[in-house]
BALOBA-1460 file (C-alpha; in Angstrom, 3 decimals):
// residues 158
<rec num="1" residu="x" x="-5.160" y="19.423" z="-2.411"/>
<rec num="2" residu="x" x="-4.815" y="16.956" z="-5.650"/>
<rec num="3" residu="x" x="-4.517" y="13.952" z="-2.817"/>
<rec num="4" residu="x" x="-7.788" y="14.813" z="-1.208"/>
<rec num="5" residu="x" x="-9.554" y="15.249" z="-4.535"/>
<rec num="6" residu="x" x="-8.396" y="11.915" z="-5.678"/>
<rec num="7" residu="x" x="-9.212" y="10.090" z="-2.358"/>
<rec num="8" residu="x" x="-13.126" y="11.607" z="-2.694"/>
<rec num="9" residu="x" x="-13.168" y="10.742" z="-6.630"/>
<rec num="10" residu="x" x="-12.494" y="7.170" z="-5.716"/>
<rec num="11" residu="x" x="-14.981" y="7.263" z="-2.396"/>
<rec num="12" residu="x" x="-11.391" y="6.391" z="-0.063"/>
<rec num="13" residu="x" x="-12.486" y="6.646" z="3.272"/>
<rec num="14" residu="x" x="-9.108" y="7.186" z="4.944"/>
<rec num="15" residu="x" x="-10.656" y="8.775" z="8.461"/>
<rec num="16" residu="x" x="-10.525" y="12.880" z="7.727"/>
<rec num="17" residu="x" x="-8.399" y="15.102" z="6.423"/>
<rec num="18" residu="x" x="-5.868" y="14.411" z="9.651"/>
<rec num="19" residu="x" x="-5.183" y="11.064" z="8.181"/>
<rec num="20" residu="x" x="-5.076" y="12.032" z="4.628"/>
<rec num="21" residu="x" x="-2.247" y="14.501" z="5.713"/>
<rec num="22" residu="x" x="-0.509" y="11.865" z="7.891"/>
<rec num="23" residu="x" x="-0.996" y="9.337" z="4.493"/>
<rec num="24" residu="x" x="0.589" y="12.601" z="2.316"/>
<rec num="25" residu="x" x="3.535" y="12.527" z="4.548"/>
<rec num="26" residu="x" x="4.363" y="9.361" z="4.532"/>
<rec num="27" residu="x" x="4.206" y="8.586" z="1.062"/>
<rec num="28" residu="x" x="6.377" y="11.477" z="0.626"/>
<rec num="29" residu="x" x="9.026" y="10.008" z="2.524"/>
<rec num="30" residu="x" x="8.745" y="7.003" z="1.130"/>
<rec num="31" residu="x" x="9.396" y="8.486" z="-2.322"/>
<rec num="32" residu="x" x="12.425" y="10.272" z="-1.126"/>
<rec num="33" residu="x" x="14.054" y="7.498" z="-0.042"/>
<rec num="34" residu="x" x="13.444" y="4.150" z="-1.835"/>
<rec num="35" residu="x" x="11.552" y="5.924" z="-5.313"/>
<rec num="36" residu="x" x="9.025" y="3.883" z="-7.405"/>
<rec num="37" residu="x" x="10.821" y="1.735" z="-9.460"/>
<rec num="38" residu="x" x="10.251" y="-2.190" z="-8.408"/>
<rec num="39" residu="x" x="8.343" y="-1.489" z="-5.195"/>
<rec num="40" residu="x" x="6.313" y="-4.053" z="-3.238"/>
<rec num="41" residu="x" x="4.755" y="-2.271" z="-0.382"/>
<rec num="42" residu="x" x="3.189" y="-4.393" z="2.961"/>
<rec num="43" residu="x" x="1.202" y="-2.172" z="5.341"/>
<rec num="44" residu="x" x="1.130" y="-4.400" z="8.834"/>
<rec num="45" residu="x" x="-1.568" y="-4.263" z="11.149"/>
<rec num="46" residu="x" x="-3.380" y="-3.052" z="8.153"/>
<rec num="47" residu="x" x="-7.115" y="-3.252" z="9.165"/>
<rec num="48" residu="x" x="-9.514" y="-1.985" z="6.278"/>
<rec num="49" residu="x" x="-5.823" y="-0.909" z="4.533"/>
<rec num="50" residu="x" x="-6.591" y="2.151" z="3.031"/>
<rec num="51" residu="x" x="-3.118" y="3.620" z="4.255"/>
<rec num="52" residu="x" x="-1.603" y="1.123" z="1.745"/>
<rec num="53" residu="x" x="-4.019" y="1.573" z="-1.074"/>
<rec num="54" residu="x" x="-3.450" y="5.501" z="-1.133"/>
<rec num="55" residu="x" x="0.945" y="4.995" z="-0.725"/>
<rec num="56" residu="x" x="-0.053" y="2.404" z="-3.195"/>
<rec num="57" residu="x" x="-2.056" y="4.171" z="-5.634"/>
<rec num="58" residu="x" x="0.021" y="7.066" z="-5.407"/>
<rec num="59" residu="x" x="3.402" y="5.064" z="-6.031"/>
<rec num="60" residu="x" x="1.545" y="3.759" z="-9.300"/>
<rec num="61" residu="x" x="0.522" y="6.884" z="-10.441"/>
<rec num="62" residu="x" x="3.989" y="8.133" z="-10.781"/>
<rec num="63" residu="x" x="4.995" y="5.004" z="-12.395"/>
<rec num="64" residu="x" x="5.442" y="4.932" z="-16.142"/>
<rec num="65" residu="x" x="3.379" y="2.510" z="-18.167"/>
<rec num="66" residu="x" x="6.049" y="-0.008" z="-18.688"/>
<rec num="67" residu="x" x="6.780" y="-0.708" z="-15.113"/>
<rec num="68" residu="x" x="5.080" y="-3.014" z="-13.201"/>
<rec num="69" residu="x" x="1.701" y="-3.003" z="-11.121"/>
<rec num="70" residu="x" x="2.783" y="-2.042" z="-7.943"/>
<rec num="71" residu="x" x="2.217" y="-4.844" z="-5.547"/>
<rec num="72" residu="x" x="0.286" y="-4.586" z="-1.769"/>
<rec num="73" residu="x" x="-0.291" y="-7.108" z="0.801"/>
<rec num="74" residu="x" x="-1.945" y="-5.774" z="3.828"/>
<rec num="75" residu="x" x="-1.364" y="-7.790" z="6.875"/>
<rec num="76" residu="x" x="-4.552" y="-7.898" z="9.524"/>
<rec num="77" residu="x" x="-5.038" y="-10.436" z="11.857"/>
<rec num="78" residu="x" x="-8.702" y="-10.174" z="11.308"/>
<rec num="79" residu="x" x="-10.739" y="-8.921" z="8.226"/>
<rec num="80" residu="x" x="-12.902" y="-5.698" z="8.218"/>
<rec num="81" residu="x" x="-15.308" y="-4.139" z="5.906"/>
<rec num="82" residu="x" x="-15.025" y="-1.297" z="3.654"/>
<rec num="83" residu="x" x="-11.726" y="-2.438" z="2.719"/>
<rec num="84" residu="x" x="-9.359" y="-1.595" z="0.047"/>
<rec num="85" residu="x" x="-9.324" y="-4.613" z="-1.388"/>
<rec num="86" residu="x" x="-13.011" y="-3.789" z="-2.743"/>
<rec num="87" residu="x" x="-12.135" y="-0.270" z="-3.804"/>
<rec num="88" residu="x" x="-9.568" y="-2.511" z="-6.099"/>
<rec num="89" residu="x" x="-11.807" y="-4.874" z="-7.241"/>
<rec num="90" residu="x" x="-14.937" y="-2.563" z="-8.145"/>
<rec num="91" residu="x" x="-12.715" y="-0.056" z="-9.462"/>
<rec num="92" residu="x" x="-13.936" y="0.883" z="-13.054"/>
<rec num="93" residu="x" x="-11.175" y="0.694" z="-16.414"/>
<rec num="94" residu="x" x="-10.378" y="3.351" z="-18.265"/>
<rec num="95" residu="x" x="-11.598" y="5.968" z="-15.713"/>
<rec num="96" residu="x" x="-7.678" y="6.887" z="-15.380"/>
<rec num="97" residu="x" x="-6.265" y="9.531" z="-17.092"/>
<rec num="98" residu="x" x="-2.408" y="10.092" z="-17.144"/>
<rec num="99" residu="x" x="-2.103" y="12.532" z="-14.592"/>
<rec num="100" residu="x" x="-4.484" y="11.139" z="-12.134"/>
<rec num="101" residu="x" x="-2.923" y="11.632" z="-8.628"/>
<rec num="102" residu="x" x="-3.915" y="7.780" z="-7.599"/>
<rec num="103" residu="x" x="-3.798" y="4.948" z="-9.698"/>
<rec num="104" residu="x" x="-6.018" y="2.148" z="-8.594"/>
<rec num="105" residu="x" x="-5.933" y="0.360" z="-11.655"/>
<rec num="106" residu="x" x="-2.469" y="-0.594" z="-11.696"/>
<rec num="107" residu="x" x="-2.027" y="-2.129" z="-7.701"/>
<rec num="108" residu="x" x="-2.574" y="-5.791" z="-7.439"/>
<rec num="109" residu="x" x="-3.415" y="-6.219" z="-3.943"/>
<rec num="110" residu="x" x="-3.370" y="-9.642" z="-1.696"/>
<rec num="111" residu="x" x="-4.708" y="-9.609" z="2.070"/>
<rec num="112" residu="x" x="-2.844" y="-11.911" z="4.338"/>
<rec num="113" residu="x" x="-5.320" y="-12.891" z="8.187"/>
<rec num="114" residu="x" x="-2.556" y="-13.257" z="10.376"/>
<rec num="115" residu="x" x="-1.920" y="-11.982" z="13.827"/>
<rec num="116" residu="x" x="1.586" y="-10.479" z="13.453"/>
<rec num="117" residu="x" x="2.971" y="-12.623" z="16.239"/>
<rec num="118" residu="x" x="3.304" y="-15.412" z="13.280"/>
<rec num="119" residu="x" x="4.291" y="-14.010" z="10.339"/>
<rec num="120" residu="x" x="7.653" y="-14.433" z="8.629"/>
<rec num="121" residu="x" x="7.169" y="-11.877" z="5.804"/>
<rec num="122" residu="x" x="10.222" y="-13.554" z="3.872"/>
<rec num="123" residu="x" x="7.723" y="-16.385" z="3.621"/>
<rec num="124" residu="x" x="4.129" y="-14.449" z="3.081"/>
<rec num="125" residu="x" x="5.428" y="-12.300" z="0.554"/>
<rec num="126" residu="x" x="6.552" y="-13.247" z="-2.387"/>
<rec num="127" residu="x" x="10.179" y="-12.460" z="-3.741"/>
<rec num="128" residu="x" x="10.585" y="-9.992" z="-6.793"/>
<rec num="129" residu="x" x="11.374" y="-12.052" z="-9.903"/>
<rec num="130" residu="x" x="14.900" y="-12.240" z="-10.201"/>
<rec num="131" residu="x" x="15.201" y="-10.388" z="-13.168"/>
<rec num="132" residu="x" x="13.861" y="-7.224" z="-10.921"/>
<rec num="133" residu="x" x="15.003" y="-8.364" z="-7.973"/>
<rec num="134" residu="x" x="18.374" y="-5.963" z="-7.743"/>
<rec num="135" residu="x" x="16.761" y="-2.358" z="-8.154"/>
<rec num="136" residu="x" x="13.459" y="-4.351" z="-5.817"/>
<rec num="137" residu="x" x="12.383" y="-2.781" z="-2.565"/>
<rec num="138" residu="x" x="9.857" y="-3.868" z="0.205"/>
<rec num="139" residu="x" x="8.640" y="-1.092" z="1.878"/>
<rec num="140" residu="x" x="7.021" y="-1.926" z="5.304"/>
<rec num="141" residu="x" x="4.230" y="0.677" z="6.395"/>
<rec num="142" residu="x" x="2.644" y="0.458" z="9.941"/>
<rec num="143" residu="x" x="0.425" y="3.974" z="10.452"/>
<rec num="144" residu="x" x="-1.767" y="2.273" z="13.532"/>
<rec num="145" residu="x" x="0.328" y="-0.214" z="15.797"/>
<rec num="146" residu="x" x="1.161" y="-0.153" z="19.126"/>
<rec num="147" residu="x" x="3.974" y="-0.513" z="20.927"/>
<rec num="148" residu="x" x="3.928" y="-4.544" z="21.376"/>
<rec num="149" residu="x" x="2.754" y="-4.726" z="17.309"/>
<rec num="150" residu="x" x="5.421" y="-2.656" z="16.265"/>
<rec num="151" residu="x" x="7.998" y="-5.168" z="17.841"/>
<rec num="152" residu="x" x="6.148" y="-7.921" z="16.057"/>
<rec num="153" residu="x" x="6.644" y="-5.890" z="12.886"/>
<rec num="154" residu="x" x="10.246" y="-5.184" z="13.630"/>
<rec num="155" residu="x" x="10.447" y="-8.869" z="13.938"/>
<rec num="156" residu="x" x="8.415" y="-10.344" z="10.934"/>
<rec num="157" residu="x" x="10.496" y="-8.584" z="9.108"/>
<rec num="158" residu="x" x="14.207" y="-9.902" z="10.276"/>
């Protein structure tokens, strides 16, 4: 499986084969519904942020070099170790080739440390520049939210 090899190559800890299959499925649904052009990804209740990292990296791999980097916003009430932020910061320039499944070099990450109860996405995540706004999409994803967390995440989007 190409994604499993890419995750292993970049030393991304997604929690095993079952979790990787779930992330791959999420990404497939995203690509079918919104595509990749001018996409910002917001991971709610991100924890280490590995889900958002893999989704953003896969989207970036499918974009042309002329497109802007994928923006990834990780929202979590507290910090954690082994973060996606570290994977992005420690990526080696020049380690990517045209056919790569993940392109971490084309992901810009920002971590927002805040409880979902207090987040207003319209203020926390900067708007896409006016020139790109017509075709821009903000994708909110969450993999490990409880019922109350889901309610808070949906409320923060409205």
